[in-house]
N, CA, C and O of each residue as an XYZ file, in Angstrom:
204
protein
N      42.023     70.024    118.469
C      42.765     69.663    117.869
C      43.164     69.446    116.559
O      44.203     69.624    115.923
N      41.826     68.925    116.282
C      42.565     68.035    114.678
C      42.040     69.363    113.432
O      42.068     69.030    112.247
N      41.663     70.567    113.733
C      41.191     71.646    113.036
C      42.434     71.920    113.095
O      42.944     71.891    111.975
N      43.324     72.238    114.125
C      44.551     72.934    113.748
C      46.299     72.541    114.313
O      47.064     72.947    115.188
N      46.312     71.516    113.206
C      47.522     70.202    112.982
C      48.742     70.998    113.845
O      49.399     70.596    114.805
N      48.779     72.215    113.160
C      50.629     72.854    113.354
C      50.177     73.273    114.848
O      51.001     72.809    115.636
N      49.479     73.763    115.305
C      49.121     74.130    116.961
C      49.231     72.501    117.786
O      49.850     72.330    118.835
N      48.506     71.447    117.058
C      48.955     70.219    117.662
C      49.997     69.579    117.847
O      50.070     68.862    118.845
N      50.775     69.642    117.193
C      52.158     69.377    116.759
C      53.517     70.254    117.964
O      54.440     69.689    118.550
N      53.197     71.560    117.984
C      54.003     72.414    119.027
C      53.858     71.636    120.900
O      54.641     71.585    121.848
N      52.338     71.124    120.655
C      51.596     71.423    121.824
C      52.365     69.695    121.853
O      53.585     69.834    121.932
N      52.145     68.874    121.829
C      52.550     67.525    121.449
C      54.495     67.493    121.617
O      54.955     66.563    122.279
N      55.439     68.474    121.028
C      56.278     68.972    121.042
C      57.000     68.765    122.746
O      57.728     68.002    123.383
N      56.269     69.929    122.880
C      56.126     70.797    124.236
C      56.036     69.490    125.363
O      56.903     69.475    126.237
N      55.321     68.734    125.357
C      54.849     68.087    126.206
C      56.484     66.789    126.075
O      56.888     66.436    127.183
N      57.012     66.392    125.251
C      57.540     65.476    125.018
C      59.081     66.647    125.780
O      59.659     65.909    126.578
N      59.602     67.667    125.765
C      60.345     68.494    126.084
C      59.968     68.629    127.672
O      60.815     68.350    128.521
N      58.759     69.034    128.004
C      58.544     68.696    129.805
C      59.027     67.455    130.366
O      59.816     67.592    131.301
N      58.726     66.224    130.001
C      58.834     65.054    129.895
C      60.289     64.940    130.091
O      60.759     64.699    131.203
N      61.018     65.106    129.039
C      62.178     64.657    129.479
C      62.990     65.875    129.952
O      64.143     65.795    129.529
N      62.820     66.714    130.514
C      63.023     68.091    131.338
C      62.887     67.029    133.098
O      63.772     66.858    133.936
N      61.153     66.415    133.097
C      60.932     65.401    134.478
C      61.832     64.592    134.830
O      62.174     64.482    136.007
N      62.413     63.824    133.746
C      62.980     62.798    133.747
C      64.631     62.622    134.323
O      65.220     61.968    135.183
N      65.073     64.005    132.894
C      66.386     64.283    133.824
C      66.680     64.915    135.004
O      67.769     64.698    135.533
N      65.682     65.853    135.630
C      65.527     65.840    136.715
C      65.876     64.755    138.086
O      66.687     64.781    139.012
N      64.907     63.921    137.692
C      64.809     62.751    138.777
C      66.256     62.117    138.739
O      66.880     61.765    139.740
N      66.705     62.022    137.403
C      67.601     61.299    137.682
C      69.545     61.586    138.397
O      70.431     61.063    139.074
N      69.135     62.988    137.464
C      70.042     63.777    138.196
C      70.102     63.700    139.444
O      71.183     63.381    139.939
N      68.746     64.021    140.461
C      68.563     63.945    141.540
C      68.696     62.648    142.345
O      68.458     62.780    143.546
N      69.002     61.516    141.957
C      69.052     60.152    142.641
C      70.615     59.778    142.207
O      71.074     58.685    142.540
N      71.327     60.626    141.535
C      72.864     60.307    140.968
C      72.685     59.297    140.159
O      73.149     58.183    140.403
N      71.707     59.688    138.677
C      72.156     58.307    137.619
C      72.332     59.438    136.567
O      72.558     60.618    136.833
N      72.214     58.975    135.518
C      72.540     59.657    134.094
C      71.390     58.872    133.237
O      70.833     57.774    133.253
N      71.356     60.366    132.301
C      70.333     60.032    131.760
C      70.871     60.068    129.828
O      71.867     60.789    129.761
N      70.511     59.554    128.489
C      70.835     59.970    127.687
C      69.784     59.455    126.717
O      69.374     58.302    126.576
N      69.392     60.729    125.989
C      68.448     60.474    125.204
C      68.457     60.288    124.226
O      69.268     61.095    123.772
N      67.922     59.479    123.127
C      68.154     59.054    121.473
C      67.178     59.065    120.825
O      66.051     58.794    121.241
N      67.496     59.402    119.642
C      66.416     60.019    118.639
C      65.935     58.816    118.130
O      66.855     58.160    117.643
N      64.803     58.249    118.051
C      64.258     57.183    117.889
C      63.923     56.915    116.619
O      63.416     55.804    116.468
N      64.048     57.605    115.614
C      64.562     57.812    114.246
C      65.773     57.395    113.667
O      65.843     57.078    112.480
N      66.931     57.373    114.598
C      67.849     57.082    114.508
C      68.714     55.567    114.991
O      69.906     55.283    114.877
N      67.695     54.868    115.496
C      67.712     53.751    115.762
C      66.666     52.731    115.470
O      65.660     53.026    114.825
N      66.810     51.952    115.773
C      65.556     50.567    115.356
C      65.085     50.096    116.929
O      64.098     49.360    116.934
N      65.511     50.338    117.911
C      64.578     50.479    118.763
C      64.052     51.482    118.857
O      64.630     52.382    118.247
N      62.788     51.882    119.591
C      61.703     53.232    119.763
C      62.350     53.593    121.682
O      61.378     53.650    122.436
N      63.502     53.775    122.308
C      63.707     53.756    123.573
C      63.834     55.737    123.723
O      64.634     56.448    123.115
N      63.104     56.044    124.406
C      63.060     57.676    125.005
C      64.313     57.998    125.830
O      64.920     59.039    125.577
N      64.755     57.147    126.834
C      66.011     57.306    127.701
C      66.196     55.864    127.651
O      65.633     54.818    127.327
N      67.612     56.491    128.290
C      68.493     55.100    129.148
C      69.454     55.858    130.044
O      70.141     56.878    130.092
N      69.102     54.758    130.737
C      69.211     55.319    132.594
C      70.743     54.542    132.940
O      70.658     53.347    133.225
N      72.148     55.170    132.927
C      73.068     54.820    133.719
C      73.320     54.553    134.538
O      74.506     54.325    134.775
């Protein structure tokens, strides 16, 4: 993957989207809420906050 940096970025992005989908589904199934935040806009690097 190091030869094709653009492809590697797209695969990484797809993996994050899949992870967010799984987290959202599990939270909804258990009756919880999920709020995804952008780590570049916040000082703490937070993927998801479960309420």
